[in-house]
C-alpha positions as CSV (number, residue, x, y, z in Angstrom):
1,M,-2.1,-42.5,18.6
2,D,-1.3,-44.1,15.5
3,F,-3.5,-43.1,12.4
4,S,-1.5,-44.4,9.7
5,H,-4.1,-47.5,9.4
6,L,-6.5,-45.1,8.0
7,L,-4.3,-44.3,5.0
8,K,-5.5,-45.7,1.9
9,D,-1.7,-45.5,0.5
10,Q,0.9,-45.5,3.1
11,T,3.2,-43.1,1.0
12,R,0.5,-40.6,0.3
13,I,-2.4,-38.6,2.4
14,G,-4.9,-37.7,-0.1
15,D,-8.2,-36.1,-0.1
16,E,-10.2,-39.4,1.0
17,D,-7.7,-39.8,3.7
18,V,-8.6,-36.4,4.9
19,L,-12.3,-37.2,5.4
20,H,-11.5,-40.5,7.5
21,F,-9.2,-38.2,9.9
22,R,-11.6,-35.4,10.2
23,R,-14.3,-38.1,11.3
24,E,-11.9,-39.7,13.4
25,V,-10.5,-36.5,15.0
26,F,-13.6,-34.5,15.4
27,Q,-16.2,-36.8,16.1
28,D,-16.4,-35.7,19.8
29,M,-15.9,-32.3,18.9
30,I,-12.7,-32.5,21.2
31,V,-9.1,-32.4,20.2
32,S,-6.8,-34.1,22.6
33,R,-3.3,-34.1,23.3
34,V,-2.9,-37.9,21.9
35,E,-4.7,-36.9,19.0
36,A,-2.6,-34.0,18.1
37,E,0.5,-35.9,18.7
38,G,-0.8,-38.4,16.1
39,V,-1.7,-36.0,13.7
40,F,1.9,-34.6,13.9
41,A,3.3,-38.1,13.8
42,L,1.6,-38.7,10.5
43,N,2.6,-35.5,9.1
44,D,6.3,-36.0,9.6
45,K,5.8,-39.5,8.2
46,V,4.2,-38.9,5.2
47,E,6.0,-36.4,2.7
48,D,3.5,-36.3,0.0
49,T,0.3,-34.6,1.1
50,S,-2.6,-32.9,-0.6
51,K,-3.5,-29.5,0.1
52,S,-6.9,-30.5,2.1
53,W,-4.3,-32.5,4.5
54,N,-2.4,-29.3,5.3
55,N,-5.4,-27.5,5.7
56,F,-6.5,-30.3,8.2
57,F,-3.2,-30.1,10.0
58,V,-3.5,-26.5,10.9
59,E,-6.8,-26.7,11.5
60,V,-6.4,-29.4,14.1
61,M,-3.5,-28.0,15.7
62,V,-4.8,-24.7,16.0
63,D,-8.1,-25.9,17.5
64,Y,-6.0,-27.9,20.0
65,C,-3.5,-25.3,21.0
66,V,-5.8,-22.4,21.2
67,N,-9.5,-23.9,22.0
68,Q,-8.5,-27.2,24.1
69,A,-5.1,-27.0,25.8
70,K,-5.5,-25.2,29.2
71,P,-5.5,-22.3,29.4
72,Q,-8.2,-22.0,26.7
73,G,-7.6,-19.1,24.5
74,Y,-4.1,-18.7,25.7
75,M,-0.8,-20.2,24.9
76,S,1.1,-21.1,28.0
77,D,4.7,-21.5,28.2
78,N,4.3,-25.5,28.9
79,N,2.0,-25.5,25.5
80,A,4.6,-23.2,23.7
81,D,7.5,-25.6,24.4
82,W,5.7,-28.5,23.5
83,L,4.5,-27.3,20.4
84,I,7.9,-26.0,19.2
85,S,9.5,-29.2,20.3
86,Q,6.9,-31.2,17.8
87,I,7.3,-29.0,15.0
88,S,10.8,-27.9,14.8
89,K,14.2,-30.1,14.1
90,D,17.6,-28.3,14.8
91,G,15.5,-25.3,15.7
92,R,13.7,-24.5,12.3
93,L,10.6,-25.7,10.5
94,D,10.5,-27.8,7.4
95,E,7.2,-27.2,5.9
96,N,4.8,-24.2,5.2
97,S,2.1,-25.8,7.0
98,E,3.8,-25.5,10.3
99,L,4.7,-22.0,9.8
100,E,1.1,-21.0,8.9
101,L,0.2,-22.7,11.9
102,I,2.5,-20.8,14.3
103,V,0.8,-17.6,12.8
104,K,-2.4,-18.4,12.8
105,I,-1.8,-19.7,16.6
106,I,-0.7,-16.1,17.4
107,E,-3.5,-14.3,15.7
108,R,-6.2,-16.2,17.4
109,S,-4.5,-16.6,20.9
110,S,-5.2,-13.9,23.3
111,E,-1.9,-13.8,24.5
112,V,1.3,-16.1,23.7
113,P,4.7,-16.2,25.2
114,T,7.3,-14.1,24.3
115,Q,9.6,-16.6,23.0
116,F,6.9,-18.2,21.0
117,A,6.7,-14.7,19.0
118,A,10.3,-14.7,18.7
119,F,10.4,-18.3,17.4
120,A,8.1,-17.3,14.8
121,L,10.2,-14.3,13.9
122,D,13.2,-16.6,13.7
123,Q,11.9,-18.8,11.3
124,V,11.1,-16.2,9.0
125,A,14.6,-14.8,9.5
126,I,16.0,-18.4,8.8
127,A,14.4,-18.6,5.3
128,V,15.4,-15.0,4.2
129,I,18.9,-15.5,5.3
130,E,19.5,-18.9,4.1
131,G,17.2,-18.6,0.9
132,N,15.2,-21.7,1.8
133,G,13.2,-23.1,4.7
134,A,9.6,-22.8,5.2
135,L,7.8,-19.6,4.1
136,L,4.0,-19.1,3.3
137,N,2.6,-19.8,-0.3
138,N,5.7,-21.6,-1.3
139,T,7.3,-17.9,-1.7
140,Q,10.5,-17.9,-3.8
141,L,13.2,-16.7,-1.7
142,K,16.7,-14.9,-2.5
143,A,19.4,-15.7,0.0
144,G,20.2,-12.4,2.1
145,V,17.5,-10.5,0.8
146,I,13.8,-9.2,2.5
147,G,11.2,-8.8,-0.3
148,A,7.9,-7.7,0.2
149,P,6.1,-11.2,1.2
150,E,8.6,-11.7,4.1
151,A,8.3,-8.2,5.4
152,A,4.7,-8.6,5.1
153,L,4.8,-11.9,7.2
154,L,7.0,-10.1,9.9
155,R,4.5,-7.7,10.0
156,R,1.6,-9.8,10.5
157,V,3.5,-12.0,13.5
158,M,4.1,-8.7,15.0
159,Y,0.4,-7.4,14.7
160,G,-1.0,-10.9,15.8
161,V,1.0,-10.9,19.3
162,G,-0.8,-8.0,20.3
163,A,-4.1,-9.4,20.4
164,E,-5.1,-8.7,24.3
165,G,-3.3,-6.5,26.7
166,R,0.6,-6.8,25.5
167,V,2.1,-3.2,25.3
168,A,5.4,-3.5,24.0
169,I,7.1,-5.5,21.5
170,S,9.6,-7.6,23.3
171,K,13.2,-7.3,23.7
172,E,13.2,-11.1,22.5
173,E,11.6,-9.9,19.4
174,V,13.5,-7.1,18.5
175,E,16.7,-9.0,18.9
176,V,15.5,-11.1,16.1
177,L,14.8,-8.0,14.2
178,F,18.2,-6.7,14.7
179,E,20.2,-10.1,13.8
180,L,18.1,-10.2,10.7
181,N,18.8,-6.4,9.8
182,D,22.7,-7.1,10.3
183,R,22.6,-10.1,8.2
184,T,21.0,-8.1,5.1
185,V,22.1,-4.6,5.6
186,E,24.0,-4.4,2.4
187,A,21.2,-6.2,0.4
188,E,18.7,-4.6,-1.8
189,N,15.8,-5.2,0.7
190,H,12.5,-4.2,-0.3
191,P,11.2,-0.7,1.6
192,E,8.7,-2.5,3.2
193,W,11.4,-4.0,5.5
194,T,12.7,-0.6,6.8
195,D,9.2,0.7,7.7
196,V,8.6,-2.6,9.5
197,F,11.9,-2.3,11.5
198,I,12.3,0.9,12.3
199,K,8.2,1.2,13.4
200,A,8.9,-2.0,15.5
201,V,11.8,-1.1,17.5
202,T,10.3,2.5,18.0
203,C,7.5,0.7,20.1
204,H,9.7,-1.2,21.9
205,L,11.8,1.9,22.8
206,M,9.0,4.0,23.7
207,A,7.4,1.6,26.2
208,A,11.4,1.2,27.5
209,G,11.4,5.0,27.7
210,G,8.3,5.1,29.7
211,Y,5.5,5.9,27.4
212,Q,2.3,5.0,28.2
213,S,0.1,3.7,25.6
214,A,-2.7,1.4,24.7
215,D,-2.1,-2.1,24.2
216,R,0.1,-3.2,21.2
217,K,-2.5,-4.0,18.9
218,E,-4.2,-0.6,19.3
219,V,-0.7,1.0,18.9
220,L,-0.3,-0.8,15.9
221,R,-3.5,0.5,14.5
222,R,-3.1,4.3,15.3
223,E,-1.3,6.7,13.6
224,E,-2.7,9.9,15.8
225,W,-0.3,9.1,18.7
226,L,2.4,10.7,16.6
227,D,0.4,13.8,16.6
228,D,0.4,13.9,20.2
229,T,2.2,17.2,21.5
230,D,2.1,15.8,25.0
231,V,4.6,13.1,23.6
232,D,8.2,14.2,22.5
233,V,8.8,10.9,20.0
234,A,12.2,12.4,18.8
235,G,13.4,13.2,22.3
236,M,12.2,10.0,24.0
237,L,13.8,7.9,20.8
238,S,17.4,9.8,21.4
239,K,17.3,9.2,25.5
240,T,16.5,5.8,25.1
241,L,19.0,5.2,22.0
242,S,21.6,6.7,24.3
243,S,20.9,4.2,27.0
244,V,21.4,1.2,25.1
245,G,24.9,1.9,23.7
246,Q,25.6,0.1,20.5
247,M,22.5,-1.7,20.4
248,M,21.9,0.1,16.8
249,S,23.2,2.5,14.9
250,G,22.3,6.3,14.8
251,G,22.4,6.4,11.3
252,L,19.6,4.1,10.7
253,F,17.4,5.9,12.7
254,G,18.2,9.5,11.5
255,G,15.1,9.9,9.6
256,A,13.0,7.9,12.3
257,M,13.9,10.7,15.1
258,R,12.7,13.5,13.2
259,S,9.6,14.4,15.0
260,G,6.2,14.3,12.7
261,S,4.3,11.8,11.3
262,D,5.6,12.1,7.9
263,T,8.7,9.9,8.9
264,M,6.5,7.6,11.2
265,D,3.2,6.6,10.6
266,G,2.6,4.1,13.3
267,C,4.6,1.9,15.0
268,V,4.1,-1.0,12.9
269,G,1.3,-0.1,11.0
270,K,-1.7,-1.5,9.2
271,T,-1.5,-5.3,7.8
272,Q,-2.1,-5.7,4.3
């Protein structure tokens, strides 16, 4: 569907245009695939857009992906592949609104495919490593350094994926985090990153080691599981680490494998 005829000025999407699009798309209370593709096409075509358009773009796409596309409430593999193909060029995002879209879909869906969560983390990693790309709120980035906003966004993605029934942080997600850590290991990263990284990997390893827990969202909220005397967290991590060979260095986890909640206060912790 071509919405360009609704534009007052073909080079810019302003607030008045957004009102026309809102009436056009939501008049029947249903966002179709054709309408979603039309909104994407217009977003790609016009670079000069108002804040109201960015908000509208995210609203339309979240509504379609989460509430309209089947299975409703879930992000299927096919829908995830479609969305990634729509918003990524050469494997990366170009706009802040597209990253906000991905994060909100993760937060509002009952479940998303593993590759979709890993894709979201990977986009943050690209922005961090290169010092440019899409990051929320137009955050100023320093190439090769993980600041507090980036660490908080990574936490937000990992927390959101556990909306329903996801026990473990996936291998694909952990691989992105390890790659990011390897690329920034010499940088003066914000302490929040170390906290996020260690807790995320700990959750992954505990699941791999057979620890039976609540779903991921519950684990990320709780702290008291570390005080469970029936669970030898340090021993489990040591055994699991020895089974993954050179996947990670012992030095990084030296503090994490000391038992007690003074060094780990939750898998990923609470969101800000």
